[in-house]
C-alpha positions as CSV (number, residue, x, y, z in Angstrom):
1,M,0.0,0.0,0.0
2,E,1.1,3.6,-0.6
3,D,1.0,4.5,3.1
4,K,4.0,2.3,3.7
5,L,6.2,5.1,2.4
6,D,6.7,8.5,4.0
7,L,4.3,10.5,1.9
8,D,4.2,13.5,4.2
9,E,7.4,14.8,2.6
10,R,6.6,17.6,0.2
11,F,8.5,20.1,-1.9
12,Y,9.6,23.1,0.2
13,A,7.4,25.5,-1.7
14,Q,4.4,23.8,-0.2
15,H,5.4,24.5,3.4
16,K,3.5,27.3,5.1
17,F,4.1,28.9,8.5
18,A,1.7,31.1,10.4
19,D,1.8,33.5,13.3
20,G,5.5,34.5,12.9
21,I,6.7,30.9,13.4
22,G,8.6,31.0,10.1
23,L,10.3,34.3,11.0
24,A,11.3,33.0,14.4
25,E,12.7,29.8,12.8
26,Y,14.6,31.9,10.3
27,E,16.2,34.0,13.0
28,L,17.2,30.9,14.9
29,A,18.7,29.4,11.7
30,T,20.8,32.5,11.0
31,K,22.1,32.5,14.5
32,K,23.0,28.8,14.1
33,V,24.9,29.5,10.9
34,D,26.8,32.3,12.7
35,A,27.7,30.0,15.6
36,E,28.7,27.1,13.3
37,E,30.9,29.5,11.2
38,K,32.7,30.5,14.4
39,A,33.0,26.9,15.4
40,F,34.5,26.0,12.0
41,L,36.9,28.9,12.2
42,W,38.0,27.8,15.7
43,A,38.5,24.3,14.5
44,A,40.4,25.5,11.4
45,N,42.7,27.8,13.4
46,T,43.3,25.2,16.1
47,T,44.3,22.5,13.7
48,S,46.4,24.9,11.7
49,L,48.4,25.7,14.8
50,L,48.5,22.2,16.4
51,A,49.4,20.3,13.3
52,P,52.9,21.9,12.7
53,A,53.4,22.1,16.5
54,I,53.0,18.3,16.9
55,W,55.2,17.6,13.9
56,F,57.9,20.0,15.2
57,F,57.8,18.3,18.6
58,G,58.5,15.0,17.1
59,Y,61.2,16.5,14.9
60,R,63.0,18.1,17.8
61,L,62.6,14.9,19.9
62,H,64.4,12.9,17.2
63,V,67.1,15.6,16.8
64,D,67.9,15.5,20.6
65,W,67.9,11.7,20.6
66,T,70.1,11.5,17.6
67,T,72.7,14.0,18.8
68,N,72.8,12.9,22.5
69,S,72.2,9.1,22.0
70,V,69.8,9.0,24.9
71,Q,67.9,5.8,25.3
72,S,68.5,4.7,21.7
73,D,66.9,1.3,22.4
74,A,63.6,3.0,23.4
75,L,63.6,5.2,20.3
76,P,61.7,2.9,17.9
77,L,58.9,2.3,20.4
78,I,58.5,6.0,21.2
79,T,58.7,6.9,17.5
80,T,55.9,4.4,16.8
81,A,53.7,5.8,19.6
82,F,54.3,9.3,18.3
83,I,53.3,8.4,14.8
84,V,50.2,6.6,16.0
85,F,49.2,9.6,18.1
86,S,49.9,12.0,15.2
87,I,47.6,10.0,12.8
88,F,44.9,9.5,15.5
89,F,45.0,13.3,16.2
90,S,44.7,14.0,12.5
91,I,41.8,11.7,12.0
92,M,39.9,13.2,14.9
93,S,40.7,16.8,13.8
94,I,39.6,16.0,10.2
95,K,36.3,14.5,11.4
96,H,35.8,17.6,13.6
97,V,36.3,20.0,10.7
98,A,34.0,17.9,8.5
99,N,31.2,17.9,11.2
100,A,31.5,21.6,11.6
101,R,31.2,22.0,7.9
102,R,28.2,19.6,7.8
103,N,26.3,21.5,10.6
104,R,26.9,24.8,8.9
105,V,25.5,23.6,5.5
106,F,22.5,22.1,7.2
107,S,21.7,25.4,8.9
108,E,22.2,27.2,5.5
109,R,19.8,24.7,3.8
110,K,17.2,25.4,6.5
111,I,17.5,29.2,5.8
112,V,16.9,28.5,2.1
113,L,13.9,26.3,2.9
114,L,12.4,29.0,5.2
115,R,13.1,31.8,2.7
116,R,11.4,30.0,-0.2
117,S,8.5,29.1,2.0
118,M,8.0,32.8,2.8
119,G,8.1,33.7,-0.8
120,V,11.6,35.1,-1.1
121,R,13.5,34.1,-4.3
122,Y,16.6,35.4,-6.1
123,G,16.6,33.2,-9.1
124,E,16.5,36.0,-11.7
125,N,19.6,37.6,-10.2
126,S,21.7,34.4,-10.3
127,L,24.6,36.2,-11.9
128,I,24.7,38.7,-9.1
129,L,23.8,36.2,-6.4
130,P,25.1,32.8,-7.4
131,S,22.7,29.9,-6.6
132,W,25.5,27.8,-5.0
133,R,25.9,30.4,-2.3
134,L,23.6,31.0,0.6
135,E,22.9,34.6,-0.4
136,G,21.2,33.5,-3.7
137,A,20.3,29.9,-3.3
138,D,16.8,28.8,-4.3
139,N,17.3,25.1,-3.8
140,P,18.6,23.7,-0.5
141,F,20.4,20.9,-2.3
142,G,22.3,23.6,-4.3
143,L,24.4,24.1,-1.2
144,P,26.8,21.1,-1.2
145,L,28.3,19.5,1.9
146,F,31.6,19.1,0.1
147,S,32.5,22.2,-1.8
148,G,35.8,21.0,-3.3
149,Y,39.3,20.0,-2.4
150,F,40.6,23.6,-3.0
151,A,37.8,25.3,-1.1
152,Y,38.6,27.2,2.1
153,S,36.9,24.6,4.2
154,S,39.4,22.0,2.9
155,F,42.5,24.1,4.0
156,P,42.7,22.8,7.5
157,V,42.6,19.2,6.2
158,F,45.4,20.0,3.8
159,L,47.6,21.2,6.7
160,L,46.7,18.2,8.9
161,S,47.3,15.7,6.1
162,S,50.5,17.4,5.0
163,F,52.2,17.5,8.4
164,S,51.0,14.0,9.3
165,A,52.4,12.8,6.0
166,F,55.8,14.5,6.8
167,S,55.9,12.8,10.2
168,V,55.2,9.4,8.6
169,A,57.8,9.9,5.9
170,L,60.6,11.2,8.1
171,L,60.0,8.8,11.1
172,F,58.7,5.7,9.4
173,D,62.2,4.1,9.0
174,N,62.7,4.0,12.7
175,I,59.5,1.9,13.3
176,P,60.4,-1.8,14.1
177,L,58.5,-3.3,11.2
178,G,61.0,-6.1,10.3
179,Q,61.3,-6.5,6.5
180,I,59.0,-3.6,5.6
181,S,61.6,-1.0,6.5
182,T,65.0,-2.1,5.4
183,K,66.9,1.2,5.5
184,T,68.9,2.4,8.6
185,F,67.2,5.4,10.1
186,E,68.4,8.8,8.7
187,L,66.6,11.9,9.8
188,F,66.7,13.8,6.5
189,E,66.8,10.9,4.0
190,P,63.7,8.7,4.3
191,S,63.5,5.6,2.2
192,Q,61.2,5.1,-0.7
193,T,59.0,2.9,1.4
194,A,58.7,5.7,4.0
195,I,57.8,8.3,1.3
196,V,55.2,6.0,-0.2
197,F,53.5,5.5,3.1
198,G,53.6,9.2,3.7
199,V,51.9,9.9,0.4
200,I,49.3,7.2,1.0
201,W,48.4,8.8,4.4
202,F,48.2,12.2,2.8
203,F,45.5,11.1,0.4
204,C,43.8,9.0,3.1
205,G,43.3,12.2,5.1
206,F,41.5,13.8,2.2
207,L,39.4,10.6,1.6
208,I,38.3,10.6,5.3
209,F,37.3,14.3,4.9
210,R,35.4,13.6,1.7
211,Y,33.7,10.5,3.0
212,S,32.6,12.4,6.1
213,L,30.8,14.9,3.9
214,N,28.7,12.4,2.0
215,E,25.1,13.3,1.4
216,Q,22.4,11.1,2.9
217,N,22.3,8.7,-0.1
218,E,25.9,9.1,-1.2
219,N,28.1,6.0,-0.7
220,L,30.9,4.1,-2.3
221,Y,28.6,2.7,-5.0
222,L,27.8,6.2,-6.1
223,W,31.5,7.1,-6.1
224,F,32.2,4.1,-8.3
225,A,29.3,5.2,-10.6
226,R,30.9,8.6,-10.9
227,L,34.2,7.1,-11.7
228,I,32.7,4.9,-14.5
229,S,30.8,8.0,-15.7
230,Q,34.0,9.9,-16.2
231,F,35.8,7.0,-17.8
232,T,32.9,6.4,-20.3
233,R,32.1,10.1,-20.7
234,I,28.5,9.5,-20.0
235,P,27.7,12.3,-17.5
236,L,25.4,12.0,-14.5
237,V,23.0,14.7,-13.6
238,K,24.5,17.6,-11.8
239,N,22.8,17.1,-8.5
240,V,22.1,13.4,-7.9
241,E,20.8,13.8,-4.3
242,Y,18.3,16.4,-5.5
243,N,17.1,14.2,-8.4
244,L,16.5,11.3,-6.0
245,Y,14.6,13.6,-3.7
246,R,12.3,14.7,-6.6
247,C,11.8,11.1,-7.5
248,K,10.4,10.4,-4.0
249,L,8.2,13.5,-4.4
250,E,6.7,12.0,-7.5
251,I,5.5,9.1,-5.4
252,A,3.9,11.5,-3.0
253,E,2.3,13.5,-5.9
254,A,0.9,10.3,-7.5
255,A,-0.6,9.3,-4.1
256,R,-2.0,12.8,-3.6
257,L,-3.8,12.5,-6.9
258,G,-5.2,9.1,-5.9
259,A,-3.1,7.2,-8.5
260,Q,-2.3,3.9,-6.7
261,T,0.4,1.6,-8.1
262,D,-1.2,-1.6,-6.8
263,L,-3.1,-2.3,-10.0
264,I,-0.4,-1.4,-12.6
265,R,2.5,-2.9,-10.7
266,P,1.9,-6.6,-11.6
267,F,1.8,-5.7,-15.3
268,A,5.1,-3.8,-15.0
269,L,6.8,-6.6,-13.2
270,S,5.6,-9.2,-15.7
271,I,6.4,-7.3,-18.9
272,E,9.4,-5.3,-17.9
273,D,11.3,-7.3,-15.2
274,K,10.0,-10.6,-13.8
275,E,13.2,-11.1,-11.8
276,F,12.9,-7.7,-10.1
277,Y,12.5,-9.0,-6.5
278,R,15.2,-11.6,-7.0
279,H,18.1,-9.6,-8.5
280,S,20.3,-6.8,-7.0
281,G,19.8,-4.2,-9.7
282,I,20.9,-6.1,-12.8
283,N,18.8,-8.8,-14.5
284,W,21.6,-11.0,-15.8
285,R,19.1,-13.5,-17.3
286,G,17.4,-10.8,-19.3
287,L,20.7,-9.3,-20.3
288,I,22.1,-12.6,-21.6
289,R,18.9,-13.2,-23.5
290,A,19.2,-9.8,-25.1
291,L,22.8,-10.4,-26.1
292,W,21.9,-13.8,-27.6
293,Q,19.1,-12.2,-29.6
294,L,21.6,-9.6,-30.8
295,I,24.2,-12.2,-31.8
296,S,21.7,-14.5,-33.5
297,R,19.9,-11.6,-35.2
298,Q,16.6,-12.5,-33.7
299,R,13.9,-10.0,-32.8
300,R,15.6,-7.9,-30.1
301,S,14.1,-7.4,-26.6
302,G,15.3,-5.2,-23.9
303,G,17.6,-6.6,-21.3
304,S,17.5,-3.7,-18.8
305,S,16.1,-4.2,-15.4
306,I,13.6,-1.9,-13.8
307,T,16.4,-0.5,-11.7
308,Q,18.5,0.2,-14.8
309,Q,15.6,1.9,-16.5
310,C,15.0,4.0,-13.4
311,A,18.7,5.1,-13.3
312,R,18.6,5.9,-17.1
313,T,15.5,8.1,-16.8
314,N,16.4,10.0,-13.7
315,F,20.2,10.2,-13.3
316,L,21.9,10.1,-16.7
317,G,22.6,13.3,-18.7
318,K,23.4,11.4,-21.9
319,L,22.1,8.2,-23.4
320,S,24.5,7.4,-26.3
321,P,26.5,5.5,-27.2
322,P,24.4,2.7,-25.7
323,W,27.2,0.3,-24.7
324,R,29.0,2.9,-22.7
325,R,25.7,4.0,-21.1
326,K,25.1,0.4,-20.0
327,L,28.3,0.5,-18.0
328,V,27.1,3.5,-16.1
329,E,23.6,2.0,-15.7
330,F,25.1,-1.1,-14.1
331,A,27.0,1.0,-11.5
332,L,24.0,3.3,-10.8
333,A,21.7,0.2,-10.4
334,R,23.9,-1.1,-7.6
335,W,23.8,2.3,-6.0
336,L,20.0,2.6,-6.2
337,E,19.6,-0.9,-4.8
338,S,21.8,0.1,-1.8
339,V,19.7,3.3,-0.9
340,L,16.2,2.3,-1.9
341,S,13.9,-0.5,-1.0
342,K,12.2,-2.6,-3.7
343,E,8.9,-1.0,-3.0
344,E,10.4,2.5,-3.3
345,M,12.1,1.5,-6.5
346,I,9.1,0.2,-8.3
347,R,7.0,3.2,-7.3
348,I,9.7,5.6,-8.5
349,Y,9.9,3.7,-11.7
350,L,6.2,3.9,-12.4
351,T,5.9,7.6,-11.5
352,T,9.0,8.8,-13.5
353,A,9.3,6.4,-16.5
354,R,8.7,7.7,-20.0
355,F,5.3,6.6,-21.4
356,D,5.3,8.9,-24.5
357,L,7.1,11.9,-25.8
358,G,7.1,14.4,-22.9
359,V,4.9,12.2,-20.8
360,Y,6.5,10.8,-17.6
361,G,4.8,8.8,-14.9
362,F,1.8,6.5,-15.1
363,H,-0.5,9.0,-13.5
364,R,0.3,11.6,-16.2
365,A,0.1,8.9,-19.0
366,F,-3.3,7.9,-17.7
367,K,-4.6,11.4,-18.3
368,H,-2.7,11.7,-21.6
369,Y,-4.1,8.5,-23.2
370,F,-7.5,8.3,-21.4
371,P,-8.6,11.8,-20.7
372,K,-12.3,10.8,-20.3
373,E,-11.7,7.9,-18.0
374,K,-12.2,8.4,-14.2
375,T,-10.5,5.2,-12.9
376,M,-7.9,2.7,-14.1
377,D,-8.7,-0.9,-14.7
378,R,-6.6,-3.9,-15.8
379,A,-7.0,-3.2,-19.5
380,I,-5.8,0.4,-19.1
381,S,-2.9,-0.8,-16.9
382,F,-1.8,-3.2,-19.6
383,I,-1.9,-0.5,-22.3
384,L,0.1,1.9,-20.2
385,V,2.8,-0.6,-19.3
386,E,3.0,-1.7,-23.0
387,R,3.9,1.9,-23.8
388,L,7.0,1.6,-21.6
389,G,8.7,-0.8,-24.0
390,N,7.8,1.1,-27.2
391,V,10.2,4.1,-27.5
392,R,8.9,4.9,-31.0
393,S,5.3,5.6,-29.9
394,L,4.0,3.0,-32.3
395,F,1.2,0.5,-31.5
396,L,2.7,-2.8,-32.7
397,G,0.0,-5.5,-33.2
398,G,2.4,-8.4,-32.9
399,R,3.9,-7.2,-29.6
400,I,0.5,-6.5,-28.1
401,E,-0.7,-9.9,-29.2
402,Q,2.3,-11.7,-27.7
403,L,2.0,-9.8,-24.4
404,M,-1.7,-10.5,-24.0
405,R,-1.2,-14.2,-24.6
406,R,1.4,-14.3,-21.9
407,L,-0.6,-12.3,-19.4
408,L,-3.6,-14.5,-20.2
409,D,-1.6,-17.5,-19.3
410,E,-0.4,-15.9,-16.1
411,G,-3.9,-15.0,-15.0
412,L,-3.3,-11.2,-15.0
413,I,-6.0,-10.5,-17.6
414,D,-9.1,-12.3,-18.8
415,R,-11.3,-12.3,-22.0
416,N,-13.1,-9.2,-21.1
417,D,-9.8,-7.3,-20.6
418,I,-8.6,-8.4,-24.0
419,K,-11.8,-7.2,-25.6
420,R,-11.4,-3.9,-23.8
421,V,-7.8,-3.6,-24.9
422,R,-8.9,-4.2,-28.5
423,A,-11.5,-1.5,-28.2
424,D,-9.2,1.0,-26.6
425,T,-6.2,0.6,-28.9
426,S,-8.5,1.0,-31.9
427,G,-8.7,4.7,-31.1
428,A,-12.0,4.9,-29.3
429,A,-10.4,5.9,-26.0
430,L,-6.8,6.6,-26.8
431,R,-5.6,10.1,-27.8
432,L,-4.0,9.0,-31.0
433,T,-2.2,11.4,-33.4
434,P,-0.9,10.5,-36.8
435,D,2.7,11.7,-36.1
436,L,3.0,9.8,-32.8
437,C,0.9,6.6,-33.1
438,C,0.2,4.2,-36.0
439,W,-0.5,0.6,-36.6
440,R,1.5,-2.2,-38.1
441,T,-1.5,-3.9,-39.7
442,E,0.2,-7.1,-40.9
443,I,-0.4,-8.6,-37.4
444,S,-3.5,-7.5,-35.6
445,I,-4.5,-8.0,-32.0
446,C,-7.8,-9.2,-33.3
447,E,-6.0,-12.5,-34.0
448,V,-5.9,-13.2,-30.3
449,D,-8.4,-16.0,-29.6
450,V,-10.3,-14.4,-26.7
451,D,-12.4,-17.6,-26.3
452,A,-9.4,-19.9,-26.0
453,R,-9.6,-19.8,-22.2
């Protein structure tokens, strides 16, 4: 049922506040932003001072031990403890800086939300007030948690990672690691192994910072999808998190209009992806079947799962060439399966999929094809789902006949439904236009033996 999902979430323009509550919340949010900015500056200044101080302490300690030969036997153990402390301090400081940045951005997003709810917008002045800054933002998701490796918010992380990497590189050779470090300790000439470990830790520091600023639905699967996207030059949409948010709003909008997915869902699963509840985003059986049909030059059928189609419709900025697009679809499918339930996925698919040129979502397709109908039935559901697999907007008699025979065997439709489909697709109820819809008359759906069962 639709109420299993959180359908109370709405687009921010629909929020309304009365009796000065919105203004009070706005003032509270602005104070929060100011406090978080001061906290971030404190964290940045503190880490900027402590990072070189800790490194210099270790450096002077080694100079004293090297020149005075004091407790040389204890030197490796103390050096190891110092490096572990330096790395631990760096990780804690990086997490602290990231949390300060996260809290600040959340407060800024709240300001944008409240500002739009009160009717304030700066969209027409985006050149003067950029939409990616708080001063001119219209979309809360336009304010990113991670603003870039060269942004001012990343500067403390650069210092921390740099000084920690220096400590690791200069002191690594004095750690008792057996065969890993084979070079006698020299203060100013670290081995290649020490330099490699120092460089690795430098990049690890930035990865920790970046991962700490993930959006709610951002994870390693999405990182991998972005990597594949860059490699294949098939771009993703600019703001993935915002697009996923709007997908969920489409579910809420369909429910608000009273368009339930319970009736149309079995048809979508049977026609588009029978293995939907059994695979993890990629229908390998359907993919292999499609490849075999391509190789043997048989009539081709789609091998994309519902998850892949959902990724293609909502998160890809380019659809060709197809083979490169498929690679990105595979990666995005695994990401979607990791952040959405199967119920959310099928509902997003039905409310965002393309049913005709410029018509997205089954609730819009219903009004587009059947403007005079008040409610959906099984025949209408079949016709709508059949539109999903026909990107040329043609009514193919052979395909419709084949699908109806299969659905009749599965018990999803009966003889009355077939008669209704024949009547509807003849043009009596459909909004057919010569440039978008036509018949291939060599095979007619009238050939279906409606009295066979």
